[in-house]
N, C-alpha and C positions, 0 to 999 in steps of 0.2 A: 715651230709655232711658239709665239711668245707666251701663250697662255698654258702651255704644257708644263706640268710639274712632275718631276721624277725623283723617287727615293729608292735606294737599294740597300740590301743587307747581304753580307757574304754568308753563304751556307755551303760548306764543303768546297767543291771545286768551282762553283758558279755563284753568281749573284741572283737573289730573288729581287726582281725589279717591279716596283709599283709605278704606274704612270697614269695621269689623268689630265683632262683638258683637250683631248684630241678626238675621242670616240664617245658616242652616246651622250652628247652634252645636254640633251633634254631630260635625262633621268635626274632624280634627286641626287644621286651619287653614282659615279661610274669609274671603274678602275680597270686598266689593262695590266695584267700581271704576267711576268715572263720568268721562266727558269730554264736555262739551257735552250733546247728546241721546243719546249712546251709552253703554251700560253693560254690564258683564260681572260675573258671579258666578263666582269661582274657588275651588275647594275642593281640599283634599288630604287623603287618608287613607292609613294604612299598615296592613298586616296583622300577624299574630302573628309572633314571632321564629321562624326556622327552626332546625332542629337544628344545621345547619352553614351558615356564611356562604357565599354563592355567590361566585364569582370575577368577577361582574359586578354592575351596579346594576339591580335588577329594577323599573325605573320605567316607567310608561306615561302618556302624555298623550292625553286625548280631548277636543279642542276641538270644540264644537258650536254651531251657530247655529239659533236658534228663529225660525221664520217670523213668529210673533206679534211678535217684536222690532221688525219693520218694518211691522206692521199688515197682514200677508199671510197667506193660507191656502195650504198646499202644494197644488201641482197634482197631477194623476194621480187614479187611482181611490181610493187610500187617502189620506185627508186627515190624515195625520200624518207627522212626520219619519221617514225610513227610514234606510238604511245611510249611513255618512258620505260626503259629497260630496268630490270631489277637493280642493276648496278647503279643506275642514275638515281633511283629512289633511295638506295642505301646511302649514297653520298649526300643526297639532299638531307637525310636525317642526321648525318654527321655534322653538317653545317648548321642545321636548325637547333640541335640540342644545346650546344654551348652558348649560342647567341640569344636564344629566346628569353632566358631569365634576365638579360641585360636591357631589355626594352621596358619602358614604363607603361603600365596599363592605362595611366591617365592620358597618354597620347591619343589613344582611342582609334586612330585611323588604321585602315588596312595597309599592311606593309608587304610588298612582294620583292623578293631577292631572286635574281636570275643569273647564276654563274654559267657561262657557256665556254666549253673547251673549243678553241678555234685553231689550235696547233698542237700536235702531239709528235714528239720525236720517238715515241714508243720505247723510250729508255727511262724517263723520269715520270713518275705517277702524277697525273694532273689533278687528282682529288685534293691533295694537300695544297697545291697552288690555289684551287678554287675556294677552299675554306678561308685562306688568308686574304684572297682577293675580295671575297664577300664581306669580310669584316672591315677591310680597308674602305670599300665603297660606302658602307654604312657610316663608318667613322668620319669620313670627310663630307658626308651628306648633311642636309638640314634636319634629319630625323634624330630626335633625342635617343642616345644610346650610351649606356654606361660601360662601354668597351674601351679599347679594342680587345679582341681575343686573337689568338694565333694557334696554329696547329703544326705538328711535325709527325712524321712516321718514324718509329724507332724499331730497328731490327737487331736481334742479337745473333751475330754470325761468329761462330767460334766463341771466343771469350771477349769479343769486342761489341760494344753498342754502336750501331751505325745509324746516323741521322739521315732520313730521307733516302733509303736504299733504292736502287734501280729495280726495274722489273726482273732483271736477270738475277739480282742478288736475293730478292725476297724468297724464292723457293728454297734457298740454302739456309735460311734463318731458322733458328729454334724458337724464335719469338718475333711476332710482327704485330705491332699495335700503333694506333693513332692516338696521340695525346694532344688535348686542347686545353688552353687556360688563358688567364689574364696575366698582367704584370705580377700579381700577388700570389697566384697559386693555380693548381690544376683544377679544372672543372669538368673534364670529360676524358674518359679512356675507353677505347674499344679495340678488340683484336683477338687474335688466336695465338696458340703456342703449342709446342710439342712437349708437353709435360714438364714445364719449367717450374722452378721453385718460387716460393713467395719472395725470396731475396732477389732473384733475377727480375721479377716483375717490378719490385721497388726500385731496383737499379736502373731499369729502363725508364721509368717515370722520372727519376731524379736526373737522368741524362737529358731529358726533354726540356726541363724547366728553364735553364739558362738560354736555350735557343728560342723558346717561346717568348721570353722576356725581350730578346733582341728584336724579334719580329714585331712585337707590340710597340717597342720604342720607335721603330721605323714608321709604323702607322701613325703614331702620335706626332712624329715630325711632319708627316704628310698633312695631318690635320692642321698643325700650326702654320704650314705654308699656304694651304689653299682651302681649308675647311670652311664650310658655310655656317652662317649663324643658324642655330637650332630653332626649329618651329616651336611655338608654345605648347605646353601641355594644356589639356582641357581644364577649365576652372571648375572645380568640384565644390559647390557651395557648402559651407559649413552647416551642418545639420544640428538642430536642437535635439539632443538625445537624453535630456533630463528625464523625460517620461519613462525611459527604460530602466531607471534605477530600481524602482519598485518591482518591475517585471523580473529583473535579474535576481533579486533576493528570493523571489518565489520559484524561479525557473531552475536555479543552479542544482538543488538536490534532485529534481526530476530528471534533468539532462544527465547528471552524474550517474545516477543509478541505471538509466537506460543505456549509457555508453558502455557499461560493463556486462550487459546481457550476452551470454555466450551464443555463438551462431550468427552469421552475417544477416540472414533473413530475419531472425528473431530480434537482433539488435536494431536493425533498421525499423522494424515494426514497433519496437518499444520507443524509439526516438520519435517516430511519427505520432504515436499515442501521446507522448509527453508534449510534443508541439501542439497537438489538438487541445489538450487540457489547458495549456497556457493561453492559447488563442481564445478559448471559450471564457476563461477566467477574466481576461482583460479585453474582451470584445469591444466594449464601449470606448475604452481608451484607445484602442487601435483604430477604430472607425473615425476618430476625430480628424485625422489627416491621411490623405491617400498615399503619402510617402511611408507611413508607419509599417505597413506589411513588409516592405523591402528592408526597412531598418531592423524589424524583428527577425527576419530570416538571417540577416548578417550577424545579429547577436547570437542566434543559434549556432551558426558556423564558427564564429569566434570562440564561443564557449566550449564547443566540442573540441576545437583545436587546442585550447588551453588545457582542458581536462586530460586529453590524451597525452600531451607532452609533459604536463606536470606529473602525472602518475608514473610515467616512465622515468623521468629525471630524478624524482624525489623518492619514489617507492619501488622502482624497478618492476612495476606491474603493468602489463599491457591490457588492452580492452577485452581480449579473450581469456584473461587470467594467467597467461604464460609469463614466465620469467624472461629476461631479455635474451638469454642464450638458448632458451628452450625451443625445440623444433616441434611443429605440430605432428599429431599421430600420422603414421605412414602405413599404407597397405599396398601390396603389389600382387598382381595376378598376370599369368601368361597363358597363351594358347586358348584364349576365350572365344575367338572367332574361328569357326570350324573350317572355312574355305580359304582363308588367307595363308600366306607363307609364314608369317610371324606376327604375333599380336601381344599387346601388354596393356594393362590398365594400371596406371600409377596414380594414387590418390594421396595427397598431403593436405590434411585439414579439409578445407572446402575448395581446394584446387585439384582438378582431375584431368589427366590426359589419357585419351585412348590412342595409343600409338600402333601403327600397322606398317609392317615391312613387306615390300613386294620385290621379288627378284626377277629381273628381265635380262635381255640379251644386249649385244652391242648395238643393235638397231634401236634400242630404247634410250641411248645416251642423250644427255642434254647438250645441245649445240649452243655455244656462246660466240656471237659475232660482235665484237666491240672494237674500239679504236686502239686497244692495247697491243694488238699484234694480229697474227693469223687466227683464223677460226679455231676454236678449241672445243673439246668434248669433255664432259664430266660424267663419270659412271656412278657418282653418289649425289643424291639430292635429298633435302628434307623440306617438306611443305607443312606449314602451320595454318590451321583454320580456327577462327574465333567466332563461332556463331552466336547470335544474340541470346539464345536460350541459356548460354553458359553463365550469364549474369541475371537470368530471370526476366529478360526483356524481349520485345519484338523488334524486328528490323530486317533489313535486306541482307542476304548472304553475298558478301563481296570479298574480294582480295585487295585490301588496301595497304597502306604503308606500314601499319602495325603488323599485319600478317607477314609481309615480306621481311621486315626488320627482325621480328622475333624468330621467324623461321631461319633466317641467316645466322643469327646468334647460336641457335641450337645446332645447326648444321656444323658450324665452326667447332663447337664443343666436341662433336663426335668424329669429325674428319681425321683427327690425329690418331684414332685407333682403328679406323676402317682399313682393311687390307688393300694393298695396291692391286691394280688391274691385272698385272702379270701373275699375281699370287691367287687371285680370286676373280675370274673373268666374268663376273656378273655385273649388270647395272643394278644399283640398289636405290630404291626409293622408300623413304620413311615419311609417313603422313601422321601428324599429331592433330587429333580432333579434340579441342578443349571442351570437355563436358560440363565442367564447373570452373569458375574462376573467382578467387579471392586472394590474389597476390602471387606473382611469379609463375605465370603459366609457361613462360619460355623455359624456365629451369625444370619444370615438371615435364616438358617436352623432351628435354635432354635425358632425364631418368627413364621415362616411358619409352623413348626412342631406343635407348641402349638395351633395355630388356627385350623389346620387339626384335632388334637385330640378333640378339643371342638366341631368341626363340626360333628365328628363321634359319639358324645354323650359320650365320655369317661369322667367320672366325676373327672377331675383333681382338686386338691385342690385350686390352684390359677394360673392365667396366668403367663407365663415366657417370658421375652425378653432378648436379648443379644446385646452387643455393643462392637466394637473393638476400642481401644484407641491407640494413637501413641505418640511419643516423639521426639522433635528436641532440641538438646543441642548445646552449644558453649563454648569453653574453656576447659582446662584440668580439672578444678574443677566443670564443669557443672553448674556454677553459673548463667548462662543465659540459660533458657529453656522455651519451650512452650509445653503444653500437648494438643493433638489433639483429638477431639471426632469424631467417625465414619470415620475412615481413608480410603483413597483410596488405590488402589493397589500400585501406585507409591510412596505414602507416607509410606507405609509399607516397600517397597524396599529401599527407600532412607533415611528413618528415623532411630532412635536409639532404638526403642522399639515397639513391637507388644504385646498389652495387651488386652486380651479378658475377659469380665465379663458378666455373665448371672445371672439372678435372678428374683424374684418376687418383688412386692412392699415392701415386708417385709424383704428381705435379699438375699444374694448371694447363688446360687446353683452350679455354675461352674466358674472356674478361670484358665486362662492360660496366662503366661507372658514369653516372650523371650526378652532378653536385649542384644544389640549388643555392648554396652560400658562396662566399667569395673564394673559397678554396679550403682544402683540408690539409692539416699538418702531416708531416711524415709519421708522427706518432700515431695519429688516428688511422692513417692508411695501413701501417704495419699491424696495428691491433685488429683492424677489420679483416685483413688478409688471414691472420692466424685464427681468428674466430670463425671465419668462413671455412678454413681447412678442417677445423674440428667438426663443424656441421656437415661438411662433405663426407668425412669419414663415417659419421653416424648414419648418413643416408646410404652409403655404399654397403655398410654392414647389414642393413635391413634388406636392400635389394638382393644381396648374396644369399639370403635365406630362401628367397623364391627361386632364383636362378643364378648360380655362382659363376658359370662360364658358358660359352656358346655350346649349343648342341653339336654332337659329333658329326652329324650329317645335315645337309640342307633339307628343307622341307620336301616331303614326297610330292607335294603339289607344285613345287618350283620347277622351272625348266632344268633339264640335265645338260650340262655343258661338257663336251669332250674336245680334246685337241690332239692333233697329230701333225707330223711333218711329212710332206711328199717331196721326192726329188724335183728340182726345178724343171727338168726336162719332161716331167709327167704332169705338170700343171695344166697344160693344154688338154691332155686326155681327160683329166677330172672335170674340167669345165665343159669340154665338148664343143662342137661347131655351133657358134651362136649361143653358147650356154645351154645347149640341149641336154647334155649329160647331167650337169649339176641340177638343173631344173627337174629332170626326171627323178633323181634321187630324192629331192625335196618333196615332190608330189607323192612319191611312193611311201616315204617314211613319215611325212609330216614334220620333218626337221628343217631348221634354217641352217644353211651352210655358207660360210664365208672363207675365201681363200686369199692369202696375201701373196705378194710378189716373191717372197722368200720361201714359199711352199708351206707356210703355216696354215693349217685348216682348222677352223673353229666350227664345231657342230653344236647347235642349240636344239635339243629335242624337247618336245612337249612333256616327255617322261623318259625314264631310263631306257625302255624298250625302243622308243623312237630314235633316241640318240645312238644306241648300240647298232641298230639296223643300218642307219646312215653311215656309221663308221665302217661297218662290214663292207658296204657297197663301195665306199671310197678306197678301202684297202684292196678290194678285188680289182679295181681299175689299175692300180699301180703294181699289182702282183704279176710276176713273171711266171709263165706256165712251167710246170715242173714234170718232167717225164716220170712215169710210174705213179703219179698221184691221181686219185679218183676225184672227179669234179661233178657237181650237180649243175647240169646245164639245161638249156632250152633249145628244142628243135626249131630252127629258123627256116630251113628250106629242105625239100625232098627232091632228089633227082633220081634218074634211073639206076645209077651206080652207088647210091648211098644217101646219107643225110648230113647236112651241115648243122652243127650244134654249137651254140655259143656257150663256152665254159667260163669265161670271164667277160666283163663288159667290154665290148668292142673286139673280142678275140674269139674267132670261130675255128673249128676244126672239122675235118671230114671223118665221119664214121662210115667206112666202106660197107657195102651190102654184105660182104663176106664176114664182117665182124658183128653182125646182128644176132647170129644164132650158130649153134654147133651144126645144125642141119642146113640144107640149102634153102634160101629164102627167094621166092620168085619175085615178089614186089616189096619194096621198102615200106610202103604204106600198110602192109600187113602187120608190121611190127611197130612202126612209129607214125606219129601224125604231127603236123605243124602246130607249135605252141606247147607240145607235151614237154614236161620236165622229167629228165632222166639222169641217172648216174652213168658216167662214162669214164674210162681210164685213158689218160694220155700215154700212148705207147711210143710215140716218136715225134721229134721235131726234125724235119729233113733239112738238107743244105739250103733250101730256099725259104726256110722258116715256116713251112706249112706244118700244121698240127694234124697228126693222125690219131684217131680215137678208136676205142673198142667198147662196144656196148656189152657184149657178153662177158668180157674180162672184169667188168665192174659189178657183175651180179653175184649174189651169194652163191656158195658152192652148190647147194641143192638145186638152184635154178639153172646153173651152168650144166649140171648133169642131165637135166630134163631137156 
């Protein structure tokens, strides 16, 4: 087709190809991106201009994966894609976060970006293709955009940094991060690691930058070849703000003093009171024009922004009175919930996580059915809940993108220290309920989650803590800057960076960075990482005072898990005809029993007694009868010449009437009855394999004599 435009960039063994002009031509921008056997169609559309430009960017990203891309049919009753999976939501966030700051609020229109995975070779990860395709679609569209941005995945495998590793390579990596940025610098980093050093993290980010620049240049070339003329921004009429000068002079000391009241609720109340005084003072002036209330509110916002940043940059003092490296007071408590397997309450300032650990069986594992490969199961999960009361508000209890994103980050932070399934055969679920929030509830979830795991007796390799860092800059070249440890919510909102780092005393396990400015220098990045390490060590030391290591045993309330191996030729006997035997054991003991093809038997008891009883019954099935041994059996049948007694599951022997007593017995029923449990001695296994039993020889000596 003559209208098709193609641009490519070499990445490793394959070209990343951007193509437009063939597919989805009615969208404002559309790109078909291909890398090896994986492909994504990314589109962007915008709505009609609103009457008034909003004070935020109304952009949404809806990344989706089609099962047909990998030659699969969705599971379940409905054979079509349903609501977004967690993975799709997480990738949507990866695309949204580096792009959102590059849209102009003055554009005003709703923007929707839809990257769709239409082909997957199950070798190369489609999420990276989707980020680049989404940026390229917007770059060539008529929507104003201060991009492009580009993204790569960086893995450290051995001593080498690998760009865009395959699905097979990622599990072998000690570090796996997604890095996004512009021509000029890094704007987003997210990923996990296996206790890597700060230098390793910096090395991975440095390795990403030249590749990001190449991909950005390819998108720029695409725009030069076929980019559309940009739509106009909304005209924002110049407002006469002269009336505010008098108000500013009066307002500044009131807003300044209120901004430094300690305590979030008290500070907000003090600011509200200051606003009220100012509005009452200048009521007549404000009422002269219906635009003035909005102008006044913007003045309040700008003044608070200026006061916060100026105090930090010039005086090193934050709104709650802390120094820039100072961490809020921390308290920890464990075992506070009496009926749970493990619990912890972690409080840092006005941010609080109630973390609860529950231990389950293999039947509780999380199933993942994606286009990445075969169905997989996970025995560790962390769920994060952010109820409205945590910030003193009302609202619906929902699980949105925030909950999924923050939970995923906290889970990544702890995954590196959670024991593998073969060492600890439990399914582990951690739930973080945010009780209060004023900055970095995801990192509080890491700390609380770690303590609750240890409280439950999960043998994690090392404790993990997390901290959120911030950045305040001044000047176009960011030559003047301050890095903040343990940021408040308002410091996150008004600052230039939100930088979360979690790890052990020996290294980083999770990392997330969002930058609101053009990019940060290596110097800033290095200083932030080192300052984060100092903060992490401080938090770990406080956590250790409450619980330094996992409890020696799992909670008494948790299921008891036992394992054993039976000979492969005995598997059928354990299962029984139609599963009758194994079901009977489960019903009798209350335990769950799973048996693998190799003879591995996993027993999940409600408690230790339940598990031990089930184990005893399984062992009795595979046990071979031993001559001379006394067995506790059950009378199954009575005949004229004796009784048939089951001494092991499925194994009966005959106790002849002559072996019931030292004296003559006229009727077997005079001594035994069906269902009676008795001790008998196995005296012989004849040539035909029949078991001969003796009742009298199993009795105590005094009973024998009688």
